[in-house]
C-alpha positions in Angstrom: 30.5 -17.3 36.6 27.6 -18.8 34.6 26.0 -16.7 31.8 22.4 -15.8 32.3 20.2 -15.8 29.2 16.6 -14.8 29.0 14.4 -16.6 26.4 12.5 -14.4 24.0 9.4 -16.6 23.5 8.2 -14.6 20.5 11.2 -15.3 18.4 12.5 -18.3 20.3 15.9 -16.7 20.6 18.2 -16.6 23.6 19.2 -13.1 24.5 21.8 -11.8 26.9 20.1 -9.3 29.2 23.5 -7.6 30.0 24.3 -6.9 26.3 24.7 -3.1 26.1 25.2 -3.2 22.3 21.6 -3.1 21.1 20.6 -2.2 17.6 19.3 1.3 18.0 19.0 2.1 14.3 15.7 3.8 13.5 13.1 1.8 11.8 10.8 2.9 9.0 7.1 2.6 9.8 4.6 0.9 7.6 2.9 4.2 6.9 6.1 5.8 5.8 6.9 2.8 3.6 3.5 2.9 1.9 3.7 6.6 1.2 7.3 6.3 -0.1 6.3 3.6 -2.5 3.4 5.8 -3.7 5.9 8.6 -4.1 8.3 6.4 -6.1 5.4 5.4 -8.4 3.9 8.9 -8.9 7.1 10.9 -9.1 8.8 8.2 -11.1 6.1 8.0 -13.8 5.9 11.8 -13.9 9.7 12.1 -14.2 9.6 9.6 -17.1 6.8 11.3 -19.0 8.2 14.8 -18.5 11.6 13.6 -19.6 10.1 12.0 -22.7 8.3 15.2 -23.6 11.4 17.3 -23.0 13.7 15.1 -25.0 11.3 14.4 -27.9 9.2 17.5 -27.7 8.6 17.9 -31.5 7.6 14.3 -32.0 5.4 14.3 -28.9 3.7 17.5 -30.1 3.1 15.9 -33.5 1.7 12.8 -31.9 -0.7 14.8 -29.7 -1.8 17.0 -32.7 -2.4 13.9 -34.8 -4.5 12.3 -32.0 -6.5 15.6 -31.7 -7.5 15.4 -35.4 -9.4 12.2 -34.7 -13.2 12.8 -34.5 -13.7 10.7 -31.4 -10.9 12.3 -29.4 -10.5 15.7 -31.0 -12.7 17.6 -28.6 -11.1 16.0 -25.6 -7.5 16.4 -26.8 -7.7 19.9 -28.2 -7.0 21.6 -24.8 -4.1 19.2 -24.4 -2.5 20.4 -27.6 -2.7 24.0 -26.5 -1.3 23.1 -23.1 1.7 21.2 -24.6 2.4 24.1 -27.0 2.2 26.7 -24.3 4.4 24.7 -21.9 7.2 24.1 -24.4 10.3 22.1 -24.1 11.7 24.2 -21.3 8.6 23.7 -19.2 8.9 20.0 -19.5 12.7 20.1 -18.8 12.1 22.2 -15.6 9.3 19.8 -14.4 11.6 16.9 -15.1 14.3 18.4 -12.9 11.7 19.0 -10.1 10.4 15.4 -10.3 14.0 14.1 -10.2 14.6 16.2 -7.0 11.4 14.7 -5.6 12.7 11.2 -6.4 16.1 11.9 -4.8 14.3 13.2 -1.7 12.1 10.1 -1.6 15.2 7.8 -1.9 16.9 9.7 0.9 13.8 9.4 3.1 13.8 5.6 2.3 17.3 5.5 3.8 15.9 7.6 6.7 17.9 10.6 5.9 16.2 13.8 7.1 17.5 15.9 4.3 15.4 13.9 1.9 12.2 15.4 3.4 13.5 18.9 2.5 14.4 17.9 -1.0 11.0 16.3 -1.5 8.9 19.1 0.1 10.7 21.9 -1.8 10.3 20.1 -5.1 6.6 19.4 -4.5 5.8 22.9 -3.4 7.5 24.4 -6.5 5.7 21.8 -8.7 2.4 23.3 -7.4 3.3 26.6 -9.0 4.6 25.3 -12.3 1.3 25.7 -14.1 1.2 29.4 -13.0 4.8 29.9 -14.1 4.1 28.7 -17.6 0.7 30.5 -17.8 -1.4 27.4 -17.8 -3.4 28.3 -14.7 -4.1 31.3 -12.4 -3.7 29.3 -9.2 -2.6 25.8 -8.2 -4.9 22.9 -8.6 -6.9 22.2 -5.4 -6.5 18.4 -5.8 -2.7 18.8 -6.3 -2.5 21.1 -3.3 -4.4 18.7 -1.1 -2.4 15.7 -2.2 0.9 17.5 -1.7 -0.2 18.7 1.7 -1.2 15.2 2.7 2.2 13.7 1.7 4.3 16.5 3.2 2.2 16.2 6.4 2.7 12.4 6.7 6.5 12.8 6.0 6.8 15.6 8.5 5.0 13.5 11.1 7.5 10.7 10.5 10.6 13.0 10.9 11.2 11.7 14.4 12.1 8.3 12.9 14.7 9.8 10.5 18.4 9.8 11.3 20.1 13.1 11.9 22.1 14.2 8.8 25.5 13.4 10.4 24.4 9.8 11.3 24.6 6.9 8.9 21.9 4.7 10.4 20.2 2.9 7.6 17.5 0.3 7.6 17.7 -2.2 4.8 
């Protein structure tokens, strides 16, 4: 019996129409990819800066205090000195852990693992309240709240693309 092939003109590939083994792995959308790259950049830089402040707190505080003594930058940096002192090493360590959880969630979402969304969303929501926990603000920043809501909304909208936790479908 002769084999019947249908030509796929777009890719110029011969395909077997009777092939039941089709690649059904979920694919990451362009929107999801863009937002994940932005998450890697934002959370990655925040992780590094908070890790630096938590590991080298005394030196970082000295550096900020030294810069605040300058006439040109003193008025601008004086509130930063108070903020760094009030947050303390444990505040930066706590924030570092939350940004690490955010990065782990983003990496899991990159691999289309649904649990990554929950890691990311929980870390970001807790990060909104960190300034209140350490007495730096009475309520979360409006900009941070809107940005977090936007990213969580986009990721939640893309949940249908994610693999179920038991599946190991990964797009490279």
